[in-house]
C-alpha positions as CSV (number, residue, x, y, z in Angstrom):
1,M,-44.2,44.2,-20.3
2,P,-47.4,43.6,-22.4
3,A,-49.7,46.2,-23.8
4,L,-52.9,46.9,-25.7
5,R,-53.5,50.2,-27.6
6,T,-56.8,51.5,-28.9
7,V,-57.9,54.6,-30.7
8,F,-61.2,56.3,-30.1
9,Q,-63.0,59.2,-31.7
10,S,-66.0,61.2,-30.5
11,A,-67.4,64.6,-31.3
12,D,-66.9,67.5,-28.8
13,P,-70.3,69.2,-28.2
14,V,-68.5,72.2,-26.7
15,H,-66.0,72.8,-29.5
16,G,-68.1,72.0,-32.5
17,G,-66.9,68.4,-33.2
18,R,-63.2,69.1,-32.7
19,V,-61.5,65.8,-31.8
20,A,-58.7,65.4,-29.3
21,R,-56.4,62.4,-29.0
22,H,-56.0,60.1,-26.0
23,R,-53.5,57.3,-25.6
24,T,-53.9,54.6,-23.0
25,T,-51.5,51.8,-22.0
26,L,-52.1,48.6,-20.1
27,G,-49.1,47.2,-18.3
28,A,-48.4,45.1,-15.3
29,S,-47.1,45.6,-11.7
30,R,-45.8,42.5,-10.1
31,R,-46.8,41.4,-6.6
32,V,-44.4,39.1,-4.7
33,D,-43.5,38.4,-1.1
34,S,-40.9,40.7,0.4
35,P,-38.4,40.0,3.2
36,Q,-40.1,42.6,5.4
37,R,-43.4,40.8,5.1
38,R,-42.3,37.2,5.6
39,G,-44.0,37.0,9.0
40,Q,-47.3,38.3,7.6
41,R,-50.0,36.5,5.8
42,G,-50.9,37.1,2.1
43,S,-49.0,38.2,-0.9
44,V,-47.3,41.6,-1.2
45,L,-47.6,44.1,-4.0
46,W,-44.0,44.6,-4.9
47,N,-41.5,45.7,-7.6
48,P,-42.8,44.9,-11.1
49,G,-40.1,43.1,-13.0
50,E,-39.1,42.3,-16.5
51,D,-41.6,39.5,-16.9
52,S,-44.6,41.8,-16.4
53,R,-47.4,41.8,-19.0
54,G,-49.7,44.5,-20.2
55,V,-52.0,46.1,-22.7
56,V,-52.0,49.5,-24.3
57,L,-55.0,51.4,-25.5
58,R,-54.8,54.3,-27.8
59,L,-57.8,56.6,-27.9
60,H,-59.3,59.6,-29.8
61,R,-61.6,61.4,-27.4
62,T,-62.7,64.9,-26.5
63,T,-64.5,64.7,-23.2
64,A,-64.1,62.8,-20.0
65,T,-67.0,62.3,-17.6
66,T,-66.3,61.9,-13.9
67,G,-69.1,61.8,-11.3
68,G,-71.7,63.2,-13.6
69,T,-69.6,66.1,-14.7
70,S,-68.0,66.6,-18.1
71,T,-64.4,67.8,-18.5
72,T,-63.3,69.0,-21.9
73,R,-59.8,68.2,-23.0
74,T,-58.4,69.9,-26.1
75,D,-54.8,68.8,-26.0
76,P,-53.9,65.2,-26.8
77,P,-53.9,63.2,-23.5
78,H,-52.3,59.7,-23.5
79,W,-53.5,57.1,-21.1
80,D,-51.6,54.3,-19.7
81,R,-53.2,51.3,-18.2
82,R,-51.5,48.5,-16.4
83,V,-52.9,45.0,-16.3
84,V,-52.3,42.6,-13.5
85,S,-53.0,38.9,-12.8
86,E,-52.3,36.4,-10.1
87,K,-49.6,33.9,-10.6
88,R,-48.6,31.8,-7.7
89,H,-47.6,34.2,-4.9
90,R,-47.6,37.2,-7.4
91,Q,-50.4,39.5,-8.3
92,F,-50.5,41.7,-11.4
93,V,-52.7,44.8,-11.1
94,A,-54.0,47.0,-13.9
95,V,-53.6,50.8,-13.7
96,I,-55.1,53.3,-16.1
97,V,-53.1,56.5,-16.5
98,D,-53.8,59.7,-18.5
99,H,-50.3,60.5,-19.9
100,D,-50.8,64.1,-21.0
101,H,-52.4,65.2,-17.7
102,G,-50.2,63.0,-15.6
103,C,-52.9,61.3,-13.6
104,V,-54.0,57.7,-12.8
105,L,-57.6,57.2,-13.8
106,D,-58.2,53.8,-12.1
107,V,-56.6,50.6,-11.1
108,L,-58.0,47.1,-11.9
109,E,-57.4,44.3,-9.5
110,N,-56.1,41.8,-12.0
111,R,-55.3,41.3,-15.7
112,E,-57.5,38.3,-16.4
113,K,-59.5,38.3,-19.6
114,V,-62.8,38.5,-17.9
115,T,-61.7,41.5,-15.8
116,V,-60.3,43.4,-18.8
117,L,-63.4,42.4,-21.0
118,V,-65.9,43.6,-18.4
119,Y,-64.0,46.9,-18.1
120,L,-63.8,47.5,-21.8
121,K,-67.4,46.7,-22.4
122,Q,-68.5,49.0,-19.5
123,Q,-66.4,51.9,-20.8
124,K,-67.7,51.3,-24.3
125,E,-71.3,51.3,-23.2
126,Q,-70.6,54.5,-21.2
127,G,-69.2,56.2,-24.3
128,L,-65.5,56.4,-23.3
129,L,-64.5,53.6,-25.7
130,K,-67.4,53.9,-28.1
131,H,-65.3,54.8,-31.1
132,V,-62.2,52.6,-30.8
133,E,-60.1,52.3,-33.9
134,E,-57.0,50.5,-32.8
135,V,-55.8,48.2,-29.9
136,T,-52.1,47.6,-29.3
137,S,-51.2,44.6,-27.2
138,D,-48.3,42.3,-26.3
139,M,-48.5,38.7,-27.5
140,W,-50.9,37.5,-24.9
141,D,-54.1,35.9,-25.9
142,A,-56.2,37.2,-23.0
143,Y,-55.7,40.8,-24.1
144,V,-56.3,40.2,-27.7
145,E,-59.4,38.1,-27.1
146,A,-60.8,40.7,-24.7
147,A,-60.3,43.5,-27.2
148,R,-61.8,41.5,-30.1
149,E,-64.9,40.5,-28.1
150,A,-65.4,44.1,-26.7
151,F,-64.8,46.0,-30.0
152,G,-65.5,43.5,-32.8
153,A,-63.6,42.7,-36.0
154,G,-63.7,46.3,-37.2
155,V,-61.0,47.4,-34.7
156,R,-57.4,47.0,-35.8
157,I,-55.3,45.0,-33.2
158,T,-51.5,45.7,-33.2
159,I,-48.8,43.8,-31.4
160,D,-46.4,46.2,-29.7
161,R,-43.0,46.2,-31.5
162,F,-41.0,46.6,-28.2
163,H,-42.5,43.3,-27.0
164,V,-41.6,41.6,-30.2
165,M,-38.0,42.8,-29.7
166,K,-38.0,41.7,-26.1
167,N,-39.1,38.3,-27.2
168,F,-36.3,38.2,-29.8
169,Q,-33.7,39.3,-27.2
170,D,-34.6,36.3,-25.1
171,S,-34.4,34.0,-28.2
172,L,-31.1,35.6,-29.1
173,T,-29.6,34.9,-25.7
174,S,-30.8,31.2,-26.0
175,A,-29.3,31.0,-29.5
176,R,-26.0,32.5,-28.4
177,R,-25.7,30.0,-25.6
178,E,-26.6,27.3,-28.1
179,I,-23.6,28.3,-30.2
180,Q,-21.3,28.8,-27.2
181,R,-21.9,25.3,-25.9
182,E,-20.2,23.9,-29.0
183,L,-17.0,26.0,-28.5
184,P,-13.9,24.9,-26.7
185,A,-13.2,26.1,-23.2
186,E,-10.6,28.6,-24.3
187,A,-13.1,30.3,-26.7
188,K,-15.8,30.3,-24.0
189,A,-13.4,32.1,-21.7
190,R,-12.9,34.9,-24.3
191,L,-16.7,35.3,-24.6
192,K,-17.2,35.5,-20.8
193,G,-18.7,38.9,-19.7
194,S,-19.8,39.8,-23.3
195,R,-23.6,39.2,-22.8
196,W,-24.4,42.9,-22.5
197,W,-22.8,43.7,-25.9
198,W,-25.0,41.2,-27.7
199,L,-28.2,42.9,-26.3
200,T,-27.2,46.5,-26.5
201,N,-27.8,48.9,-29.4
202,P,-24.5,50.1,-30.9
203,E,-25.3,53.7,-30.4
204,N,-25.6,53.1,-26.6
205,M,-22.1,51.6,-26.3
206,R,-18.9,53.4,-25.5
207,A,-16.4,53.7,-28.3
208,E,-14.0,51.3,-26.8
209,D,-16.8,48.7,-26.3
210,R,-17.8,49.0,-29.9
211,E,-14.3,48.3,-31.0
212,S,-13.9,45.3,-28.7
213,F,-17.3,44.0,-29.7
214,A,-16.4,44.3,-33.4
215,R,-13.3,42.3,-32.9
216,L,-15.3,39.7,-31.0
217,R,-17.8,39.3,-33.9
218,E,-14.9,38.8,-36.3
219,E,-13.4,36.1,-34.2
220,F,-16.8,34.3,-33.8
221,P,-18.5,34.8,-37.2
222,K,-21.6,32.7,-36.3
223,L,-22.3,34.9,-33.3
224,G,-21.6,37.9,-35.5
225,Q,-24.3,36.7,-37.9
226,L,-26.7,36.3,-35.1
227,W,-26.1,39.9,-34.0
228,E,-26.5,41.1,-37.5
229,Q,-30.0,39.5,-37.7
230,R,-30.9,41.4,-34.5
231,E,-29.9,44.7,-36.1
232,R,-31.8,43.8,-39.3
233,L,-35.0,43.2,-37.3
234,R,-34.6,46.4,-35.4
235,A,-34.0,48.3,-38.6
236,I,-37.2,46.9,-40.1
237,F,-39.3,48.4,-37.2
238,E,-37.4,51.7,-37.4
239,D,-37.7,52.0,-41.2
240,T,-40.1,54.9,-41.8
241,A,-40.2,54.1,-45.5
242,I,-42.4,51.1,-44.7
243,G,-45.8,52.6,-44.9
244,T,-48.2,49.7,-45.0
245,P,-48.8,46.4,-43.1
246,V,-48.3,44.6,-46.4
247,E,-44.8,46.0,-46.9
248,G,-43.9,45.3,-43.3
249,R,-45.1,41.7,-43.6
250,K,-43.0,41.1,-46.7
251,R,-39.9,42.6,-45.0
252,L,-40.4,40.5,-41.9
253,E,-40.9,37.3,-43.9
254,R,-37.7,37.9,-45.8
255,W,-35.9,38.4,-42.5
256,M,-37.4,35.1,-41.2
257,N,-36.1,33.3,-44.3
258,D,-32.6,34.5,-43.7
259,V,-32.7,33.7,-40.0
260,G,-33.8,30.1,-40.8
261,K,-30.5,29.6,-42.7
262,L,-28.6,29.9,-39.4
263,G,-30.2,26.6,-38.2
264,L,-30.6,27.6,-34.6
265,S,-33.5,26.1,-32.7
266,A,-34.0,29.1,-30.4
267,L,-34.5,31.4,-33.5
268,E,-36.7,28.8,-35.2
269,K,-39.0,29.0,-32.1
270,F,-39.1,32.8,-32.3
271,C,-39.9,32.7,-36.1
272,K,-42.8,30.4,-35.4
273,T,-44.1,32.9,-32.8
274,L,-43.6,35.7,-35.3
275,S,-45.6,33.8,-38.0
276,N,-48.4,33.1,-35.6
277,W,-48.8,36.8,-34.8
278,M,-47.7,38.1,-38.2
279,D,-50.9,39.9,-39.2
280,K,-51.1,41.8,-35.9
281,I,-47.4,42.6,-35.8
282,A,-47.5,43.9,-39.3
283,N,-50.3,46.3,-38.2
284,H,-47.6,48.3,-36.5
285,F,-46.6,49.7,-39.8
286,H,-50.1,51.2,-40.3
287,S,-49.8,53.9,-37.6
288,R,-46.6,52.8,-35.8
289,S,-48.4,52.5,-32.5
290,S,-46.5,51.3,-29.5
291,N,-46.5,51.6,-25.7
292,G,-43.0,53.1,-25.6
293,R,-44.1,56.3,-23.9
294,T,-45.5,54.7,-20.8
295,E,-42.4,53.9,-18.9
296,G,-42.2,57.1,-16.9
297,F,-45.7,56.5,-15.6
298,N,-44.9,52.9,-14.8
299,H,-41.8,54.0,-12.8
300,G,-43.9,56.3,-10.7
301,L,-46.3,53.6,-9.8
302,R,-43.5,51.2,-9.0
303,A,-42.0,53.8,-6.7
304,I,-45.1,53.5,-4.5
305,L,-44.3,49.8,-4.0
306,W,-40.6,50.4,-3.5
307,R,-41.1,53.1,-0.9
308,A,-43.6,51.0,1.0
309,S,-41.4,47.8,0.8
310,G,-44.3,46.1,-0.8
311,M,-48.1,46.4,0.0
312,L,-50.4,43.7,1.4
313,N,-53.7,45.3,0.5
314,F,-54.7,46.0,-3.1
315,K,-57.3,48.6,-2.1
316,N,-54.7,50.6,-0.2
317,F,-52.3,50.5,-3.3
318,R,-55.2,51.6,-5.5
319,L,-56.1,54.5,-3.2
320,R,-52.4,55.5,-2.8
321,G,-51.9,55.4,-6.6
322,L,-55.0,57.5,-7.2
323,D,-54.0,60.0,-4.4
324,R,-50.5,60.4,-5.8
325,F,-51.2,60.3,-9.5
326,G,-55.0,60.8,-9.8
327,K,-55.1,64.6,-9.7
328,V,-55.2,66.2,-13.1
329,T,-52.5,68.9,-13.5
330,I,-53.1,71.4,-16.3
């Protein structure tokens, strides 16, 4: 799922200018028709799936104002916000979550650029997003454009690394199928059921699976090379020795040169995407921002839809989300 992340900073009038950190994530909940609602009109808020999109905001902030009152927060809260949009019978809604205090701040009805832009500008004018330093997003133009228009060129925009890897995983699957189509039927039979291995980190495999997978890579060296490039890309993002966007960009460009030698159209398409977003992807190495800590909050919001077998009314979903997750617990 997609994400924007921003960083804010403001002085705390109560604690002599002490600054607390807030982190906010924008993600997406999917809305589809459920079997239980087939006889009813309208679309249904339902289980958000793998194709969801979102935006993550990372903030530095000391006070939060609600209903004219000011609440001081001295520990670092993280906020998660889920963006949503309409697509055919689906609707994606945006939910704002305070991570550290475990509460939903608000829910936006869609993830369209105009909706996100209006919200960002309003919160900036009201002071919540007045001192944004960084925005982390997935590779979706609407979020990036909204953040750029709301905050200007002085704010660093970063593409979330997990969405980059998700994009590569999809390309890897296409490239693997591209290779397998050229194999004889007997070889294809030996590869049947191995898809999970090509997409799983080695440390998450059982010992016997790692051994079987190693033998499979030796038997099919071109597929083995494909998997090695996956591990190399993952290692680049996890290499803490890379301390600047310039270093990160150089490493990613060297990786792209090696991938190009494999001659696979699916990977060439991914490399083109990587090139188009390179500056913002390389910004990850500045502060290593990501939206990886938001999944627990996302699951809780999804559970509302699961337990209700989908919801027809956005306002009801919003109120239920705020009732369940909107109370600050300190």
